[in-house]
C-alpha positions as CSV (number, residue, x, y, z in Angstrom):
1,M,30.6,-1.5,5.4
2,N,31.6,-2.4,1.8
3,P,33.0,0.8,0.6
4,M,31.1,0.8,-2.9
5,L,27.6,0.4,-1.3
6,L,28.1,3.4,0.8
7,S,25.8,5.8,-1.2
8,K,23.7,2.8,-1.4
9,D,20.8,1.7,1.1
10,T,21.6,-1.7,2.9
11,T,19.0,-2.1,4.5
12,F,17.8,-5.8,4.9
13,L,15.5,-6.3,2.1
14,I,14.8,-2.8,1.3
15,G,18.2,-2.4,0.3
16,Q,18.8,-5.2,-2.0
17,I,14.8,-4.4,-3.8
18,A,16.8,-0.8,-3.9
19,T,19.8,-2.0,-5.7
20,L,17.8,-3.9,-8.5
21,L,15.2,-0.8,-9.2
22,G,18.3,1.1,-9.3
23,Y,19.4,-1.5,-12.3
24,L,15.7,-0.6,-14.1
25,M,15.9,3.6,-13.0
26,N,19.8,3.9,-14.6
27,G,18.6,1.8,-17.6
28,I,15.6,4.2,-18.3
29,F,18.0,7.1,-17.4
30,W,20.4,5.2,-20.3
31,I,17.8,5.2,-22.9
32,L,16.5,8.5,-22.5
33,N,20.5,9.7,-22.8
34,K,20.7,7.8,-26.4
35,I,17.6,9.6,-27.3
36,G,18.8,13.0,-26.4
37,I,16.9,13.7,-23.4
38,P,19.2,12.4,-20.1
39,N,15.9,14.3,-17.6
40,T,16.0,12.7,-13.8
41,G,12.7,14.1,-13.4
42,L,11.4,12.7,-17.0
43,A,13.1,9.3,-15.7
44,I,11.1,9.4,-12.4
45,I,7.7,9.6,-14.1
46,L,8.9,6.5,-16.7
47,F,10.1,4.6,-14.0
48,T,6.9,5.5,-11.8
49,I,5.0,3.8,-14.5
50,V,6.6,0.9,-15.0
51,I,6.3,0.1,-11.1
52,Y,3.0,0.8,-10.6
53,M,2.3,-1.7,-13.9
54,A,4.2,-4.0,-12.3
55,L,2.1,-4.1,-9.2
56,M,-1.1,-3.7,-10.7
57,P,-2.2,-7.6,-10.2
58,L,-1.7,-7.0,-6.5
59,T,-3.5,-3.6,-6.6
60,I,-6.3,-5.6,-8.6
61,Q,-6.6,-8.3,-5.9
62,Q,-6.2,-5.7,-2.8
63,Q,-9.0,-3.9,-4.5
64,K,-11.5,-6.9,-4.9
65,F,-10.9,-7.7,-1.2
66,S,-12.0,-4.5,-0.1
67,K,-15.3,-5.0,-2.4
68,M,-15.4,-8.4,-1.0
69,Q,-15.6,-6.7,2.1
70,T,-18.2,-4.1,1.8
71,I,-20.6,-7.0,0.4
72,M,-19.7,-8.9,3.8
73,Q,-19.9,-6.0,6.0
74,P,-23.5,-6.1,7.2
75,E,-23.2,-10.3,8.1
76,L,-20.0,-8.9,10.3
77,A,-21.4,-6.1,11.4
78,K,-24.3,-8.1,12.8
79,I,-22.2,-10.5,14.2
80,Q,-20.0,-8.2,15.9
81,K,-23.2,-6.7,17.9
82,K,-24.5,-9.8,18.7
83,Y,-21.4,-10.1,20.5
84,A,-21.2,-6.6,21.6
85,G,-19.8,-6.5,25.2
86,K,-19.8,-10.1,25.4
87,K,-15.5,-10.5,26.9
88,D,-15.9,-14.3,27.9
89,Q,-13.8,-16.8,26.6
90,D,-17.1,-18.6,25.3
91,S,-18.3,-15.4,23.5
92,M,-15.2,-15.0,22.0
93,M,-14.6,-18.1,21.0
94,K,-18.1,-17.9,18.8
95,Q,-17.9,-14.6,17.4
96,N,-14.6,-15.5,16.1
97,E,-15.9,-19.1,14.9
98,E,-18.9,-17.4,13.2
99,T,-16.5,-14.3,11.6
100,Q,-14.1,-17.1,10.3
101,E,-17.5,-19.1,8.6
102,V,-18.8,-15.8,7.1
103,Y,-15.3,-15.4,5.4
104,R,-15.2,-18.8,4.1
105,K,-18.7,-18.6,2.7
106,Y,-16.8,-15.7,0.3
107,G,-13.9,-17.9,0.2
108,V,-11.4,-15.3,1.3
109,S,-8.7,-14.6,3.7
110,A,-9.6,-12.5,6.8
111,S,-5.6,-11.2,6.3
112,G,-6.4,-10.6,2.6
113,S,-5.4,-7.2,2.1
114,C,-2.3,-7.5,4.3
115,I,-0.7,-9.7,2.3
116,Q,-0.4,-7.2,-0.5
117,L,0.6,-4.7,1.5
118,L,3.2,-6.9,2.8
119,I,4.6,-7.1,-0.6
120,Q,3.9,-3.9,-2.0
121,M,5.6,-2.2,1.2
122,P,9.2,-3.0,0.9
123,I,8.9,-2.5,-2.7
124,L,7.8,1.3,-1.9
125,F,10.2,2.0,0.2
126,A,12.9,0.6,-1.5
127,L,11.6,3.4,-4.9
128,Y,11.9,6.2,-2.1
129,R,15.5,5.1,-1.0
130,V,16.5,4.8,-5.1
131,F,14.7,8.6,-5.5
132,Y,16.4,10.1,-2.7
133,N,19.7,9.4,-3.5
134,I,19.8,9.8,-7.6
135,P,23.5,9.4,-8.0
136,A,23.9,6.0,-5.6
137,Y,21.7,4.2,-8.8
138,I,22.3,6.3,-11.7
139,T,25.5,5.8,-13.4
140,Q,25.6,9.1,-15.3
141,V,24.4,11.1,-12.9
142,K,27.3,10.1,-10.4
143,D,30.1,10.6,-13.3
144,A,28.8,14.1,-13.4
145,F,30.0,14.7,-9.6
146,Q,33.3,12.9,-10.0
147,P,35.8,15.4,-11.9
148,L,34.6,17.9,-9.1
149,V,35.2,15.2,-6.5
150,D,38.7,14.2,-7.3
151,K,39.9,17.9,-7.3
152,L,38.3,18.6,-4.4
153,I,39.4,16.1,-1.8
154,V,42.7,17.3,-2.7
155,T,42.0,20.4,-1.7
156,A,42.8,21.3,1.6
157,G,39.9,22.4,4.0
158,S,37.5,20.8,1.4
159,T,36.6,17.9,4.0
160,D,36.5,21.0,7.0
161,Y,34.1,22.9,5.0
162,L,31.8,20.0,3.6
163,S,31.8,18.1,6.5
164,A,30.6,21.6,8.7
165,T,27.4,22.5,6.0
166,S,23.7,20.9,6.9
167,A,23.8,18.9,4.3
168,A,26.5,17.0,5.8
169,S,24.6,16.6,9.1
170,Q,23.9,12.6,8.0
171,Y,27.3,12.3,7.2
172,A,29.2,13.2,10.1
173,K,31.1,9.2,10.9
174,H,31.0,9.1,7.5
175,F,34.1,11.9,7.2
176,S,36.2,10.7,10.1
177,N,36.6,7.6,8.3
178,A,37.4,9.4,5.1
179,N,41.1,8.4,4.1
180,F,44.2,8.5,1.8
181,T,46.2,5.5,1.1
182,D,49.5,6.0,-0.6
183,G,47.8,8.9,-2.6
184,V,45.1,7.4,-3.6
185,V,41.4,8.3,-2.7
186,S,39.0,5.5,-1.2
187,T,36.0,4.9,-3.3
188,Y,34.7,5.4,0.5
189,T,35.7,9.4,0.7
190,Q,34.7,9.6,-3.0
191,N,31.0,8.3,-2.3
192,T,31.0,10.2,1.1
193,F,31.6,13.7,-0.9
194,I,29.1,13.0,-3.7
195,D,26.1,12.3,-1.1
196,V,27.0,15.5,0.4
197,L,27.2,17.4,-2.6
198,N,23.9,15.8,-4.1
199,R,22.1,17.4,-0.9
200,F,23.3,20.8,-2.0
201,S,20.8,23.5,-2.9
202,T,21.8,26.5,-5.7
203,S,23.2,28.7,-2.5
204,D,25.0,26.1,-1.2
205,W,26.8,25.8,-4.8
206,Q,27.5,29.3,-4.6
207,D,29.1,29.4,-1.5
208,L,31.2,26.2,-2.4
209,A,32.3,28.6,-5.1
210,A,32.7,31.4,-3.3
211,K,35.2,29.5,-0.9
212,F,37.0,27.4,-3.6
213,S,37.3,30.0,-6.1
214,G,40.4,28.2,-7.6
215,L,37.7,25.1,-8.4
216,S,35.0,27.7,-9.8
217,T,34.8,26.3,-13.6
218,D,35.0,22.8,-12.3
219,I,31.6,23.4,-9.8
220,Q,30.1,25.4,-12.8
221,N,30.6,22.9,-14.8
222,T,29.2,20.2,-12.3
223,V,26.1,22.9,-11.9
224,S,25.5,22.7,-15.4
225,Q,25.5,19.2,-16.2
226,L,23.2,18.7,-13.0
227,E,20.7,21.7,-13.9
228,R,20.6,19.8,-17.5
229,Y,19.4,16.1,-16.0
230,N,17.0,18.1,-12.8
231,N,15.5,20.5,-14.8
232,F,12.1,19.2,-15.2
233,L,9.4,22.0,-17.1
234,G,12.1,24.7,-15.3
235,L,11.8,23.5,-12.0
236,N,15.1,22.2,-10.6
237,I,13.8,18.8,-9.0
238,G,17.4,19.0,-6.9
239,N,15.9,21.9,-5.0
240,T,13.7,21.7,-1.9
241,P,10.3,23.8,-2.8
242,W,11.1,25.6,0.4
243,Y,14.6,26.8,-0.5
244,T,12.6,28.1,-4.3
245,F,9.9,29.7,-1.9
246,R,12.7,31.8,0.6
247,Q,14.3,32.5,-3.1
248,A,10.9,33.7,-4.4
249,I,10.3,36.0,-1.5
250,S,13.6,37.9,-1.9
251,Q,13.4,38.0,-5.7
252,H,9.8,39.0,-5.3
253,S,8.9,37.0,-8.2
254,V,5.3,35.6,-8.8
255,I,6.6,33.0,-10.4
256,L,8.9,31.2,-8.6
257,I,6.2,31.7,-5.9
258,I,3.8,29.3,-8.1
259,A,7.0,27.4,-9.1
260,A,7.7,26.3,-5.2
261,V,4.1,25.9,-4.2
262,I,3.1,24.0,-7.6
263,V,4.9,20.5,-6.4
264,P,3.4,20.5,-2.8
265,V,0.0,21.5,-3.9
266,L,-0.3,19.0,-6.3
267,A,0.9,16.0,-4.5
268,A,-1.9,16.7,-2.2
269,V,-4.4,17.6,-4.3
270,T,-3.6,14.5,-6.5
271,Q,-3.4,11.8,-3.7
272,L,-6.7,13.2,-2.3
273,I,-8.3,12.5,-5.7
274,N,-6.6,9.3,-5.3
275,V,-8.6,8.7,-1.9
276,A,-11.7,9.8,-3.4
277,L,-11.7,6.8,-5.6
278,M,-10.5,4.0,-3.7
279,P,-13.7,1.8,-1.9
280,Q,-14.4,3.7,1.1
281,P,-15.1,1.8,4.6
282,S,-18.3,1.1,5.5
283,N,-20.7,4.0,7.2
284,Q,-22.3,1.5,8.5
285,S,-21.7,0.7,12.5
286,T,-20.9,-2.4,13.5
287,G,-22.0,-2.2,17.1
288,N,-18.5,-2.7,18.4
289,S,-17.2,0.6,19.4
290,T,-13.5,-0.2,18.8
291,A,-14.0,-1.4,15.7
292,D,-16.2,2.1,14.5
293,Q,-13.2,4.2,16.4
294,M,-10.9,2.4,14.3
295,T,-13.1,2.5,11.0
296,N,-13.4,6.4,11.8
297,S,-10.1,7.0,12.1
298,M,-8.7,5.2,9.4
299,K,-11.1,7.4,7.2
300,T,-9.4,10.4,9.0
301,M,-5.8,9.5,8.3
302,N,-6.8,9.1,4.7
303,Y,-7.6,12.7,4.6
304,I,-4.9,13.6,6.9
305,M,-1.7,11.9,5.1
306,P,-2.1,14.0,2.1
307,I,-1.7,17.7,3.7
308,M,1.0,15.8,5.5
309,S,2.9,14.7,1.8
310,A,2.3,18.9,1.2
311,W,4.6,19.7,3.8
312,F,7.0,17.0,3.6
313,C,6.9,18.0,0.1
314,F,8.1,21.8,1.1
315,T,11.5,20.4,2.4
316,L,12.4,17.2,0.6
317,P,13.8,17.5,-2.9
318,A,11.5,18.6,-5.7
319,G,12.0,15.3,-7.2
320,M,10.5,13.8,-4.1
321,G,7.6,15.5,-4.7
322,L,7.5,14.4,-8.5
323,Y,7.5,10.9,-7.5
324,W,4.4,11.4,-5.2
325,I,2.4,13.2,-7.9
326,A,3.6,10.4,-10.5
327,G,2.3,7.7,-8.3
328,S,-0.8,9.3,-7.2
329,V,-1.7,9.8,-10.9
330,I,-1.0,6.5,-12.5
331,R,-3.2,5.1,-9.4
332,S,-6.0,7.1,-9.6
333,I,-5.9,5.9,-13.3
334,Q,-5.6,2.3,-12.4
335,Q,-8.3,2.7,-9.5
336,V,-10.9,4.2,-12.2
337,A,-10.1,1.0,-14.4
338,I,-10.6,-1.2,-11.6
339,N,-13.5,0.3,-10.3
340,R,-15.1,-0.1,-13.8
341,S,-14.0,-3.5,-14.1
342,I,-15.0,-4.4,-10.7
343,N,-18.5,-2.8,-10.7
344,K,-19.0,-5.4,-14.0
345,M,-17.1,-8.4,-12.5
346,D,-20.0,-11.1,-11.4
347,I,-19.8,-11.3,-7.9
348,D,-21.1,-15.0,-7.5
349,A,-19.3,-16.6,-10.0
350,Y,-16.2,-14.6,-8.6
351,I,-17.2,-15.9,-4.8
352,A,-17.3,-19.5,-6.6
353,R,-13.9,-19.1,-7.7
354,N,-12.8,-18.1,-4.3
355,V,-14.0,-21.1,-2.8
356,A,-12.9,-23.7,-5.0
357,K,-9.5,-22.1,-4.6
358,A,-10.0,-22.3,-0.7
359,E,-11.2,-25.8,-1.0
360,K,-8.2,-26.8,-3.0
361,K,-6.0,-24.8,-0.5
362,A,-7.7,-26.5,2.6
363,A,-7.9,-30.3,0.5
364,K,-3.7,-30.0,-0.1
365,R,-3.4,-29.1,4.5
366,G,-5.5,-32.3,4.6
367,G,-8.4,-33.1,7.0
368,R,-9.8,-29.1,7.1
369,E,-13.3,-29.8,6.1
370,T,-14.2,-27.7,3.2
371,V,-16.8,-24.7,2.4
372,S,-19.0,-27.1,0.1
373,Q,-18.9,-29.7,2.8
374,K,-19.5,-27.5,5.7
375,L,-22.8,-26.2,3.9
376,M,-23.8,-29.7,3.2
377,N,-23.6,-31.1,6.1
378,Q,-25.4,-28.3,7.4
379,Y,-28.3,-29.4,5.3
380,S,-28.2,-32.9,5.9
381,S,-28.3,-31.8,9.6
382,M,-30.2,-28.8,9.7
383,N,-29.0,-27.0,12.5
384,T,-27.8,-29.9,14.8
385,K,-28.1,-28.4,17.8
386,S,-31.7,-26.9,17.1
387,I,-32.8,-29.9,15.9
388,G,-31.8,-32.0,18.5
389,S,-32.8,-30.0,21.1
390,E,-36.5,-30.0,19.1
391,S,-35.4,-34.0,18.8
392,S,-34.8,-33.9,22.8
393,T,-38.4,-32.5,23.0
394,A,-40.1,-35.2,20.5
395,K,-38.7,-37.8,22.6
396,K,-40.4,-36.7,25.5
397,S,-43.6,-36.0,24.1
398,G,-43.2,-39.7,22.3
399,A,-42.7,-38.5,19.0
400,S,-41.4,-41.0,16.4
401,N,-38.5,-40.2,14.1
402,R,-41.0,-39.2,11.2
403,D,-40.3,-35.8,12.6
404,K,-37.4,-35.8,11.7
405,E,-38.1,-37.0,8.1
406,E,-40.5,-33.9,7.6
407,K,-38.3,-31.5,9.3
408,I,-35.6,-32.4,5.8
409,Q,-38.4,-32.2,3.3
410,E,-39.7,-29.3,4.6
411,A,-36.1,-27.7,4.7
412,K,-35.5,-28.7,0.9
413,K,-39.0,-27.3,-0.1
414,Y,-36.4,-23.7,0.6
415,Y,-34.3,-25.0,-1.6
416,D,-35.8,-25.9,-4.7
417,S,-38.7,-22.8,-4.0
418,G,-37.0,-21.4,-6.6
419,K,-36.0,-18.2,-4.4
420,Y,-32.0,-18.8,-4.7
421,K,-30.7,-20.2,-7.5
422,Q,-30.4,-23.8,-7.1
423,G,-26.9,-25.4,-6.7
424,S,-25.6,-21.1,-6.2
425,L,-23.6,-20.6,-2.5
426,A,-26.4,-18.6,-1.9
427,S,-28.9,-21.2,-2.0
428,K,-26.6,-23.3,0.3
429,A,-25.6,-20.8,2.8
430,N,-29.2,-19.5,2.8
431,M,-31.2,-22.6,2.7
432,V,-30.8,-23.1,6.8
433,K,-31.4,-19.6,7.5
434,D,-34.7,-19.5,6.0
435,F,-35.7,-23.2,7.4
436,N,-34.9,-22.2,10.7
437,N,-37.1,-19.1,10.7
438,A,-39.6,-21.0,9.6
439,N,-39.2,-23.4,12.4
440,N,-38.7,-20.4,15.1
441,N,-42.4,-19.0,13.6
442,R,-44.1,-22.5,14.0
443,S,-42.9,-22.8,17.2
444,A,-43.9,-19.1,18.2
445,D,-46.7,-19.8,17.3
446,S,-47.5,-22.8,19.2
447,R,-46.6,-21.4,22.3
448,S,-49.1,-19.0,21.4
449,D,-51.8,-21.2,20.8
450,K,-51.1,-23.2,24.5
451,K,-51.7,-19.6,25.7
């Protein structure tokens, strides 16, 4: 393992993204320090704003896809209801073809939202790693630990003491690799000490000062510097709300109790607001019990997750909770703006653009029938299957080819009737449906007359 990367995340892709985001976080903190307000909490908020603004285009695309799903839902539900309970391969293939046809009609991909999520997820995981281990990415915060660490490492018993603390539970193997070469402490060992000290609560620092009284001045200087960085509106974001809550109970301090619960409560409330603003799955039954169960499960999870995050906030440093609050507030503001934009959006024009893009992609791949071509072919053939069967009947009864011409002319009447805007996707897509419905009615009338 590269010792310089010990305290950074080294997971494939996420680690590399976290390093890049760390440069941004470090730059923001450097600017804040230059203007005299080097504050980790403020840096987290500004950093979160920058990241979510950068992700805004992906968020818009995802929300537009959700809007399209709402529009497509009645058609998809009809298909699912049509094939409900049919598990044979033929029916499943037909259901898949008809479903894909709906997506092609609106010019979107069934995996449209997944692509945006796949891009965003590594970034969001990397953000978590940066906030979870601030000293690894912000040089000035790491430098605040350095003078104490240099002295603590060469102090007898310090390694054994730190390795036995609860903050060091995940660094046990790192301590076994700590070493000194010709009196020079390795960067690996220094980073391990910093990682552990970064997990210390106020009581841990007090215990450390009591154990190593000779370093009390260095410990106090380090704590003072970290408090300057971590103090956000009177709250030390380096402590967990659970620690603050226990401290408040022991001191019978109402103010501290409020301070302890404010971050977890705000984290849950802001996320619930964010969920309420997001497009929700349709309540309409699809006729598919599995799909309906999944939809209901998603709705339930949307409201359970904010409650779970409140609990997580109690056990993690308050800085993580601050990040969740900032992220939820920013997403809510974005969501309000996106909702207004989508509500004013010309859906027909948006669908037309999607279809055009889909056709260009299909043309590049070559050999695939475009959406417009498919619709026009349907227009020309007038549902080959039904007309073919009727043609067979017509042949048996001695009907001439004029019947076909009459059918096409009748179809054209529906197209030219003005019911749908000429040239629009809706006119082409619904023309065949109207003709077939009328044709079925005539067939039913014919059967009735025969009776």
